[in-house]
C-alpha positions as CSV (number, residue, x, y, z in Angstrom):
1,M,0.0,0.0,0.0
2,L,1.1,3.5,-0.7
3,R,2.3,5.3,2.4
4,I,2.6,9.1,2.2
5,Q,3.3,10.3,5.7
6,A,1.7,13.7,5.3
7,L,-1.6,12.1,4.2
8,D,-1.4,9.7,7.1
9,G,-1.1,12.7,9.4
10,W,-4.1,14.3,7.8
11,R,-6.0,11.0,8.3
12,G,-5.4,11.1,12.0
13,I,-6.5,14.8,12.3
14,A,-9.7,14.0,10.4
15,A,-10.6,11.1,12.6
16,V,-10.1,13.2,15.8
17,F,-12.3,16.0,14.4
18,V,-15.1,13.6,13.5
19,S,-14.9,12.2,17.0
20,L,-15.2,15.6,18.6
21,Y,-18.1,16.5,16.2
22,H,-20.1,13.6,17.7
23,L,-19.1,14.3,21.4
24,N,-22.2,15.5,23.3
25,F,-20.3,17.7,25.9
26,L,-21.1,21.3,26.4
27,N,-17.6,22.6,26.4
28,H,-15.9,25.7,24.9
29,L,-15.5,23.9,21.6
30,H,-19.0,22.7,21.1
31,D,-20.4,25.8,19.4
32,W,-17.2,26.3,17.3
33,V,-18.8,26.4,13.8
34,F,-15.8,24.6,12.2
35,L,-16.3,21.7,14.6
36,R,-20.0,21.6,14.1
37,N,-19.4,21.1,10.3
38,S,-16.5,18.7,10.8
39,Y,-18.6,15.8,9.6
40,L,-17.2,16.8,6.2
41,F,-13.9,15.2,7.1
42,V,-15.6,11.8,6.2
43,D,-15.3,13.0,2.6
44,F,-11.5,13.3,3.1
45,F,-11.5,9.6,4.0
46,F,-13.4,8.7,0.9
47,V,-11.0,10.7,-1.3
48,L,-7.9,9.3,0.4
49,S,-9.3,5.8,0.0
50,G,-9.7,6.3,-3.7
51,F,-6.2,7.6,-3.9
52,V,-4.6,4.7,-2.0
53,I,-6.8,1.9,-3.5
54,T,-6.1,3.0,-7.0
55,H,-2.3,2.9,-6.3
56,A,-2.6,-0.6,-5.0
57,Y,-4.9,-2.2,-7.5
58,Q,-5.0,-0.2,-10.7
59,N,-3.0,-2.8,-12.6
60,K,-4.1,-5.9,-10.7
61,L,-7.8,-6.1,-11.5
62,K,-8.2,-7.9,-14.9
63,N,-10.9,-10.6,-14.4
64,K,-13.5,-12.0,-12.0
65,D,-10.9,-13.9,-10.0
66,D,-9.0,-10.7,-9.4
67,I,-12.3,-9.0,-8.3
68,T,-13.0,-11.9,-5.9
69,H,-9.5,-11.6,-4.4
70,F,-9.8,-7.8,-4.1
71,I,-13.2,-8.1,-2.3
72,K,-11.7,-10.6,0.2
73,K,-8.8,-8.3,0.9
74,R,-11.2,-5.4,1.5
75,L,-13.4,-7.4,3.8
76,S,-10.3,-8.5,5.6
77,R,-9.5,-4.9,6.3
78,L,-13.0,-3.6,7.2
79,L,-14.8,-6.5,8.9
80,P,-12.8,-7.6,11.9
81,L,-12.9,-4.2,13.7
82,H,-16.5,-3.5,12.5
83,L,-17.8,-6.8,13.8
84,F,-15.9,-6.5,17.1
85,I,-17.4,-3.1,17.9
86,L,-20.8,-4.3,16.7
87,L,-20.5,-7.1,19.2
88,L,-19.7,-4.7,22.0
89,F,-22.8,-2.6,21.0
90,L,-24.8,-5.8,21.2
91,I,-23.5,-6.6,24.7
92,L,-24.5,-3.1,25.8
93,E,-28.0,-3.6,24.4
94,L,-28.3,-7.0,26.2
95,L,-27.3,-5.4,29.4
96,K,-29.9,-2.7,28.9
97,L,-32.5,-5.5,28.3
98,L,-31.5,-7.2,31.6
99,L,-31.8,-3.9,33.5
100,V,-35.2,-3.3,32.1
101,Q,-36.4,-6.9,32.6
102,F,-35.4,-6.8,36.3
103,G,-37.1,-3.4,36.8
104,T,-33.9,-1.7,38.0
105,W,-33.9,1.0,35.2
106,N,-36.7,2.6,33.3
107,M,-35.6,3.8,29.9
108,D,-37.2,6.0,27.3
109,N,-36.3,3.7,24.4
110,P,-37.0,0.0,24.9
111,P,-34.1,-2.4,24.2
112,F,-33.6,-3.5,20.6
113,S,-35.8,-0.8,19.2
114,G,-35.2,2.2,16.9
115,E,-31.6,2.4,15.8
116,Y,-30.8,-0.8,17.8
117,S,-33.3,-3.0,16.1
118,I,-32.6,-6.7,15.3
119,S,-33.2,-6.0,11.6
120,S,-30.6,-3.2,11.5
121,F,-28.2,-5.4,13.4
122,I,-28.4,-8.1,10.7
123,S,-27.9,-5.5,7.9
124,N,-24.9,-4.1,9.9
125,I,-23.3,-7.6,9.8
126,F,-23.4,-7.6,6.0
127,L,-22.4,-3.9,5.7
128,M,-25.8,-3.2,4.0
129,H,-27.1,-0.8,6.7
130,S,-26.5,2.4,4.7
131,L,-27.8,1.4,1.3
132,G,-31.2,3.0,1.9
133,I,-32.9,0.1,3.5
134,H,-33.3,1.9,6.8
135,N,-34.6,5.4,7.5
136,H,-32.0,6.2,10.2
137,L,-28.4,5.5,11.2
138,S,-28.1,2.4,13.3
139,W,-25.9,0.8,16.0
140,N,-22.3,2.1,15.4
141,Y,-23.5,5.1,13.5
142,P,-20.1,6.2,12.0
143,S,-19.9,2.8,10.3
144,W,-22.4,4.1,7.6
145,S,-19.3,5.2,5.7
146,I,-17.8,1.7,5.9
147,S,-21.0,0.3,4.5
148,V,-21.0,2.5,1.4
149,E,-17.3,2.3,1.0
150,F,-17.3,-1.5,0.7
151,Y,-19.8,-1.4,-2.2
152,T,-17.9,1.5,-3.8
153,Y,-14.9,-0.8,-3.7
154,I,-16.9,-3.4,-5.7
155,L,-17.9,-0.8,-8.2
156,F,-14.3,0.3,-8.6
157,A,-13.2,-3.3,-9.2
158,F,-15.7,-3.7,-12.1
159,V,-14.7,-0.4,-13.6
160,A,-11.0,-1.4,-13.4
161,V,-11.8,-4.7,-15.2
162,I,-13.7,-2.8,-17.9
163,D,-10.8,-0.5,-18.3
164,Y,-8.4,-3.4,-18.7
165,R,-10.5,-4.8,-21.5
166,Y,-11.3,-1.5,-23.1
167,R,-8.4,0.8,-22.6
168,S,-9.0,4.5,-21.8
169,F,-12.6,3.7,-21.0
170,K,-12.3,4.6,-17.3
171,W,-12.4,8.4,-17.8
172,P,-15.9,8.5,-19.3
173,L,-17.0,6.0,-16.6
174,Y,-15.5,8.1,-13.8
175,S,-17.2,11.2,-15.2
176,I,-20.6,9.5,-15.5
177,L,-20.4,8.1,-12.0
178,I,-19.3,11.3,-10.4
179,G,-21.7,13.4,-12.4
180,I,-24.8,11.2,-11.6
181,S,-23.8,11.1,-7.9
182,F,-23.4,14.9,-7.7
183,Y,-26.8,15.4,-9.3
184,L,-28.6,12.9,-7.0
185,I,-27.1,14.4,-3.8
186,Y,-27.7,18.0,-5.0
187,V,-31.4,17.3,-5.8
188,N,-32.2,15.2,-2.8
189,T,-30.3,16.8,0.1
190,Q,-29.8,20.2,1.8
191,N,-26.1,19.5,2.5
192,L,-23.7,16.6,2.6
193,N,-24.7,15.8,6.2
194,D,-28.0,14.5,4.8
195,A,-26.2,12.0,2.6
196,T,-25.6,9.1,5.0
197,F,-28.0,6.2,5.3
198,H,-29.9,7.1,2.1
199,F,-27.6,8.8,-0.3
200,G,-24.2,8.0,1.3
201,I,-23.3,5.6,-1.5
202,F,-23.3,8.4,-4.0
203,R,-21.3,10.7,-1.6
204,C,-18.7,7.9,-1.3
205,I,-18.6,7.4,-5.1
206,I,-17.9,11.1,-5.6
207,G,-15.0,11.1,-3.1
208,F,-13.6,7.8,-4.0
209,F,-13.4,8.3,-7.8
210,L,-12.1,11.9,-7.3
211,G,-9.4,10.3,-5.2
212,S,-8.7,7.8,-8.0
213,I,-8.4,10.7,-10.5
214,C,-6.2,12.5,-8.0
215,Y,-3.8,9.6,-7.9
216,R,-3.5,9.4,-11.6
217,L,-2.7,13.1,-11.8
218,F,-0.1,12.6,-9.1
219,L,1.5,9.9,-11.1
220,M,1.8,12.2,-14.1
221,T,3.2,15.1,-12.2
222,R,5.0,13.5,-9.2
223,E,8.5,14.8,-10.3
224,K,7.3,18.4,-10.4
225,V,8.3,20.9,-7.7
226,I,5.5,23.0,-6.2
227,P,6.6,26.7,-6.1
228,Q,6.4,28.1,-2.6
229,A,5.0,24.7,-1.4
230,T,4.7,25.9,2.3
231,L,2.6,28.9,1.3
232,V,0.5,26.7,-0.9
233,E,-0.1,24.2,1.9
234,I,-0.9,26.9,4.5
235,G,-3.2,28.7,2.0
236,L,-5.0,25.4,1.3
237,M,-5.5,24.8,5.0
238,V,-6.9,28.3,5.5
239,F,-9.2,27.8,2.6
240,I,-10.5,24.5,4.1
241,Y,-11.1,26.2,7.4
242,F,-13.2,29.0,5.9
243,F,-15.0,26.5,3.6
244,V,-16.0,24.2,6.4
245,T,-16.9,27.1,8.7
246,Y,-19.1,29.1,6.3
247,L,-20.3,26.5,3.8
248,G,-20.3,23.3,5.7
249,A,-24.0,23.5,6.5
250,E,-25.0,24.9,3.1
251,K,-25.9,23.4,-0.3
252,L,-22.4,24.1,-1.5
253,S,-21.0,21.7,1.0
254,I,-21.4,19.2,-1.9
255,V,-18.1,20.5,-3.4
256,A,-16.1,19.4,-0.3
257,P,-14.9,16.2,-2.0
258,I,-13.3,18.4,-4.7
259,I,-11.5,20.5,-2.1
260,F,-10.3,17.4,-0.3
261,A,-9.1,15.9,-3.6
262,L,-7.0,19.1,-4.1
263,T,-5.7,18.7,-0.6
264,V,-4.7,15.1,-1.1
265,Y,-3.0,16.0,-4.4
266,V,-1.0,18.9,-2.9
267,F,0.1,17.1,0.3
268,S,1.0,13.9,-1.6
269,F,4.1,15.8,-2.8
270,E,5.2,16.4,0.8
271,Q,7.2,19.5,-0.2
272,G,6.1,22.1,2.4
273,Y,6.8,22.8,6.0
274,V,3.2,21.7,7.0
275,S,3.9,18.3,5.4
276,N,7.1,18.0,7.5
277,L,5.0,18.7,10.7
278,L,2.5,16.0,9.7
279,K,5.4,13.5,9.5
280,G,5.9,14.0,13.2
281,K,5.4,11.0,15.5
282,I,2.2,12.2,17.1
283,F,0.5,12.7,13.8
284,Q,1.8,9.5,12.4
285,E,0.5,7.5,15.4
286,L,-2.9,9.2,15.1
287,G,-2.9,8.3,11.4
288,K,-2.0,4.7,12.1
289,W,-4.9,4.4,14.6
290,S,-7.3,6.5,12.6
291,Y,-9.6,3.7,11.6
292,S,-9.9,2.6,15.2
293,I,-10.5,6.1,16.4
294,Y,-13.2,6.6,13.8
295,M,-14.9,3.3,14.5
296,I,-14.8,3.2,18.3
297,H,-15.6,6.8,19.3
298,A,-19.4,6.3,19.1
299,L,-19.2,3.3,21.5
300,I,-17.2,5.3,24.1
301,I,-19.7,8.2,23.8
302,L,-22.6,5.8,24.3
303,I,-20.9,4.2,27.4
304,M,-20.3,7.6,28.9
305,G,-23.9,8.6,28.2
306,R,-25.4,5.6,29.8
307,G,-23.0,6.0,32.7
308,V,-24.2,9.5,33.2
309,N,-27.8,8.3,33.1
310,L,-27.0,5.7,35.8
311,I,-25.4,8.4,38.0
312,E,-28.4,10.6,37.5
313,K,-30.7,7.8,38.7
314,L,-28.6,7.1,41.8
315,S,-27.9,10.7,42.7
316,G,-31.2,12.4,41.7
317,H,-29.1,15.1,40.0
318,S,-29.4,16.0,36.3
319,F,-26.2,16.2,34.3
320,Y,-27.8,17.2,31.1
321,I,-28.7,20.7,30.0
322,K,-30.9,21.9,27.1
323,H,-28.7,23.7,24.6
324,V,-30.5,25.8,22.0
325,T,-28.8,27.5,19.1
326,E,-29.9,28.8,15.7
327,V,-29.3,25.4,14.1
328,S,-30.0,22.9,16.9
329,N,-31.9,22.1,20.0
330,T,-30.2,19.3,21.9
331,E,-29.5,18.0,25.4
332,L,-25.8,17.9,26.2
333,I,-23.8,16.6,29.1
334,Y,-22.8,19.5,31.4
335,Y,-21.6,19.6,35.0
336,Y,-20.4,22.6,37.0
337,S,-18.5,24.6,34.4
338,P,-17.4,24.6,30.7
339,Y,-13.8,24.4,31.9
340,L,-14.5,21.1,33.7
341,M,-16.1,19.9,30.5
342,D,-13.0,21.0,28.5
343,F,-10.9,18.8,30.9
344,L,-13.4,15.9,30.5
345,T,-13.1,16.3,26.7
346,L,-9.3,15.8,27.0
347,V,-10.0,12.7,29.1
348,F,-12.3,11.4,26.4
349,L,-9.7,12.0,23.8
350,G,-7.0,10.3,25.9
351,I,-9.3,7.2,26.5
352,L,-10.3,7.1,22.8
353,I,-6.7,7.2,21.6
354,Y,-5.4,4.7,24.1
355,I,-8.2,2.2,23.3
356,S,-7.7,2.8,19.6
357,S,-4.0,1.9,19.9
358,L,-5.1,-1.4,21.5
359,T,-7.8,-2.2,18.9
360,Y,-5.3,-1.4,16.2
361,K,-2.7,-3.8,17.6
362,Y,-5.0,-6.6,18.7
363,I,-7.9,-6.4,16.3
364,E,-6.8,-4.6,13.1
365,L,-3.4,-6.3,12.8
366,R,-4.0,-9.7,14.5
367,M,-7.6,-10.4,13.5
368,S,-7.5,-9.7,9.8
369,F,-8.5,-12.7,7.7
370,S,-5.0,-12.9,6.2
371,A,-3.4,-12.8,9.7
372,L,-5.7,-15.6,10.9
373,Y,-5.0,-17.6,7.8
374,N,-1.2,-17.3,8.4
375,K,-1.7,-18.5,12.0
376,L,-3.7,-21.5,10.9
377,R,-1.0,-22.4,8.4
378,K,1.6,-22.4,11.1
379,L,-0.7,-24.6,13.3
380,N,-1.3,-27.0,10.3
381,P,1.8,-26.9,8.1
């Protein structure tokens, strides 16, 4: 797989911002508009995935056997962590069922209802939960992007085989797929945040195939020197900040994949000072653990929320506060002061990053299908 350290650093930053976007703490960061629109960093993942997968497989997909092998490799990467976390969600829901059955805890939502229904659990197992078959996100809600990305992988594989048989056919196909997807999202959503369980597949197609185009452009120009590379990188980051802040909730958020494709292209050269910073150890570690950070943060938030509910029941004191803004009306966890909530946010990040380092080591690396196959071969030579 292609490893560009600056892009790995970006991957880690994006995962942290998505995690903070979902965190329901009323701290000093919560109303920061940039953070409230940081859901857009999911599109960075789609673009980067297209970039990396195209590098790894553009010349390896020639027939149906290659497609089968490719799908197995992708499942080996996605499924172990997804199923492990899904199992933990199931255990929490079973615990909730026990508490309700024994009458120790009355809850607003019955166990295995709504987003935690049995039917959506089954669709989650097969990565089908965000293909429009449900009218809501379910179980580990960030995994909607994993669902649509897997089926975008399959589409990419077929396009690659068609390109192998009919040379130079990929560009018209890319253009058609991206164009149709842009149109469907623009017509059916208010902004990209609406494109998840219903139109997320089209959102992924846009980002992934733009990433694929980005990689091919990088190949053609990789020996070029970017004039004033540091200024270009800083300017691009400033542009991203203002775009996410002022257009992240608007219709024009649909162009975010294009902006992230430009970001991936520029930072793939690693010629500026910002790229050198992103090569630092802390950013590289975050990048290495980014899939775990992205996949496990909702589980930690859920555990914290149910823990707070239990403390409320035992103490009789409410730890939630109604928070009303121009764009939302939500209940957030709040206790004593926003500064304490800032501290607890750091605690959340510390726990998240530590657990992610463990799931990376023990689930992502050791529980992949290829790793398990190699272990079995050693046991049965």
